[in-house]
N, C-alpha and C positions, 0 to 999 in steps of 0.2 A: 942726173934726176934730184929730185930732192922731195920725198915722203915726210913730213911733219910728224913731230916726236910721238903724238896723242894716237898715231897709226899703228906703229912699230908694237911689235907682240900683241895688237887687238883684234887684228883681222887673220880669217882663214882664207879667203881671197881678197886681192887687190880690187876690191869693188866698193862701190856706191850704189846704194838703190836710189833711183833719181825721185825726187820729188814729182807725184803726178795729181794735177787737178782733179779734183773730186774722187781720187782714187786711194791715195796715200793716207793712211791715218795711224793712230796709234799702235795698235794691233801688228800693222805690216811693219811699221818701224821695231817693234819688240822684237817681234820673229826673224828680222834681220840681223838686228845686235847679238842677238841669242846664238844665231847662227855662224857667226864671225863675218858678216859683211855690215858694211856702214848704214842705215837706215836714214831717211828723211822725209818730210813732208812740207806740203806748203803752209804756210799760215793762213790763208783763205779756205784751207779746206775746213778750218774750224769756224762755226757760225752760231754764235756770236763770238766777237772776239776774246770774252772770258773762257770759250769752251777750250782754246790755246793754252791757258793757263790750266786747265784742268788736264788737257793731254801730255801736257809736259810732266805734270806729277805722277801721271799713270807710267810715262818712260822711266822717268827719275827711282820710280818704287821699284821696276822691275830691274834697273840699273844696281840698286843696292842689293835687292835680293840676289842678284847673281853673285856680286861681289862678297856677300856674307856668306855666300856657298862656295867661295873661292872658284870661280866660275869666270871667263871670260865674255866680255859684253862690250860689241865695237863701239865707237863712236857713234852719235847722231847729231843731224843738223835739221834746220827750218829753213825755207826757202823764202826769201822775201821781195814780192813784188815792186819794184821801187818808181813804177811811171805816175804820170799825176793825176792818173784816173784812178789811185787805191787811195780811199781817203782813210783808211786803216792803219797806213803805214808807220806811224808817229806811236800808235798803241800797241801794236804788234812789235816792234821795235824795244819799247818798256818791259814788255812780258819775257822775251829772249833774253835782255840785260838781265833782267830779275833772276832769271833760271840759270843765266851761266850757260847757254846750249853751246856745247862743245865747238860745231862749226854751223857759219851762217851761210846761205848759197844767194846771191843776189841775180834778179833777173829784169831786163827791160828799165836801165837806168843808169846814172853814175854812181858807184858805190861808195863815193869817198865820205859822207856822212855817216853810213852804217858802220866803215872800217873803223873811224875813231871810236865809236862807241863799244863795237865788239872786243877790240884791242884793249881797252881800259879793264877790261874783266878778265882778260886773256885766252878769248876765243880766237879762232880763223875766220877769215872769209874768203869765199871762195865765189869769182865772178863768172857767170855762163856767158859766152861769147859765140858768134858765128863768123866772126871775122879778125883775122892779125891786127885790124885798126882797133876795134873793141878792146882785144887784149891788151895792145900798148896803152890804153887810155885808162883799162882797169891797174894795171901794173903800176903806171904815176898815181894813183889813187892809193896804192899802199897794199892791195890784197896779199892774200897768203896764197893763193890759188888760181888757176885758170881752167873754166871749164870749157874745153872746147866740143861746141855741140854742130857736128859735123852732118852731112847730107844722110838722109836715112833714119835721122832720129826721129822718134815719136815728139806728137805737139810743136812747140815754135823751134823750127830747125833750120840751119842753113842749107846752102847747096853746094858748099865746098866739100869734096873729099877726104875722106880723115886722112891720106895717107897724106894729101897737100897739106892741109890746115895743123896738122901736129907738126911736122919738119918746118913748115914756115914758122910757128910759133916758137920752135925749140931753137931757131935761128938767133933770138935775142931774149928768151925766157928760159932761166936754168932753175926757177922756181918748180911746186908742185904741179904736174899738169895733168888732166882727167880729161880723158876722150869719150866721147859719146856720137853714139849715131849706129843702129841695126847691129848692135852686139846682144846677142842672146846665149850663146856658150860661153864653155870655158877657152874656146879654142880662140873664141872672138878676145876673149880677156888677155889670152898671153898675147894675141898679136898687138894690142894696144899697147902693150910695154915693150914691145920689140920696136915699134913705131918711133918709141922714146916716151909714151907716158907711164906717170907712176899709178894710176887707178884708171880703170875701166868704170864708165857711168851705163850702167844698166836701168830702163824705164819700162819699154813694153814687156820685155819677159816677167817681170815682177805684177804686171797687171793681171795675168794669169797664173795665180797663186790663191790659194784657201784664205789668205788673210787680207787681200783687197778689198778695197770696196768701191767693189766694181759688178755691174748686175751680170746674173750667171747668163745672159746673153749676149754680154759684152766678151765677158771670157769665151764663151764658145763659139764667136765669130773671130776670134783671135786665134783660136785653135784652128779653125775652117779657113782662113785668109792665108793670101799667098802674097808676094811683095807686090804683084801687080794689082790688087787689092787696095793699095796703098796711095791715097792723092795728094798732092800738095796743092793748098788751095788758100786764098786769103778771104775767101767766102762767108766765112764763119765770124770773124771779130776784125777782118782790116789788115791783120797781120798773118804772114805764110805760116802755115803748119799743118803737118801731116796728118789725114785722115783715112778711117775705114769707108772706102767706097759704098758697101753693103749701107752703112748707118746711114751715109749722107742721101742715098736715093731713098730710103726709109722715113725720111724728115722732108722728103719732098724737093730735093734739090736735083737739078738735071747737069748731064756734064756740061752745056752752055753756060750754065749760070756758077760753074766751078773753074772755070777760066782765069788764068793769071788775071790780075789788074780789074777785077771786076767788084773786086770786097768793097766794102764801104768804109768808112773812116772808123778807128778802132772806137769799139763802146765806150762808152762814158760810165754807163750803170752796170759795174760788176755782178749785180744780179742777174742782169739780162745777158750776160757773158756765160754765165753758171749754167743760164737754162739752156744755151746753146751747146755748151759741152757736155751737159747732160744729156740732151738728145741725140747728139752725134759723137761718135766715139774716137780718139785719138790711137796711132799705133804707129811705128816706124816700120821699117825694111824688116827688122829681125823676126815679124811674124812668120817668115818663111821657114824659121826653124823651131816654132812653136806649135806642140802636137799635144798639150794635156796641161792642166791645170792644178797642179800638187801644191802641198803645203810648201812653207819656206825652206823649212829644215831639208823635205828633201830635194827641193830644187837646187840649195848650196851644196848638197853632199854630191848632186850629179855635176855640178858646175866644176867643184873642186876636182872629182876625177877627170874631167876632160883637161882642166887647166894641168891637172900633172901630167896627163897623156902629152900634151901639146908640149911640155916643158921638155918632156923626156925624147920627143921626135926631133931625130937627127938633121942637121941644115942640108937641103938640099946641094948636091955638087953642082958645080959651076963649069962652064964649057971646058973642055980638055982634061976634066978630072971624072968622065963618066964610069961608073960602076962597072967593072969588069965582069960580075956575073950576068950583066944585061946584055952582054955582046956575046955569050957562049952558045 
C-alpha cells in the first residue's frame, strides 16, 4: 500500500470525507480537516464559479490559522466532473490550479488533461471508478490514486462488492487506493484497510452532521432510514445512483418509474440536475448505522474510538484452532 506523503502525520483517521453534491461546503471541509480527516467538496457546489474562489480562500485561512497555532489541518480536495455536460470545467480547473489545491478528485471522464495541470503545481489526482476497467484507464492517465466506489455507496455508485473490487484492483495497482461504499463507522474504516485500501471514503455519514449543507429533514431521514430504504435507480439523471426511497416517493416517483433502464439520457443542463438532486436525497447503505447528526468533531472522535477498538480486536481463530474456553 502507498499512502501519499501529504497524508502522513496529518490524519487522525485514514479517512476522506467524500465530496457530496449540494451538501459539502467550506464549513464541512474545514471541520473535517480540523478534526483530522481529509475534507473535500464538489466544485459545482459553488455557484457561480467565482464562489469556489471564495470558498477556497476560507479553507486556506483556516489552514493558515491552524498552522500558526501549531495544530494539524488535514489535506483537502476539490471534485471535478469531467463529463461533457459540465460547461464550467475549464474555469474550475483554473481556480484549482491558482489555489494549489492539495488533491483533486475526478469523476465521470478521462482524467488525462487534469493530471497534467495538477501535477504541474505538485498536487495529487484521485480518480473515482466503479470498475477495474476504469481503474486501468485512470492509471494509464497518470493518476496518483484510485477511489473504488463500490456497491452501497451514496450517489453515483457501482454494483461490485467492495471485497471483490478492492482485491481485483490490488492485483495490478500498488499505489494509493481509497475505498467507498457503505462505510459509516470506525469498524468499516479498519475493514477497508484490511482489504488493502489506504484510505476509507465516507460520504453519507458526513451528511448527517451539523456542518453539512443539508436540510434538517434530509438529516432526519438519514437517521430514520435503513438499508432497505435505499434505491438504486437511473430515473433521476440517467446514471445509476442510490437515493432514499421516502424522498423519491415524496417527489412523485413510483416504484415502477424507478426500475433500472427507465431513466432518460444524462441531463445536459446542470441546473436541471441540481434541482432534481435538491428534491430527492441521496444516501448509501451506510444509513443502517446512522442514528444521530452530531458535529464533525464529535463524529470523528467516535469514529476514532471505534477504529482503535477494531484495530485491537484479535483475529478470529481458524478451523482447528478453536478457543479452548469455548469447549469447556
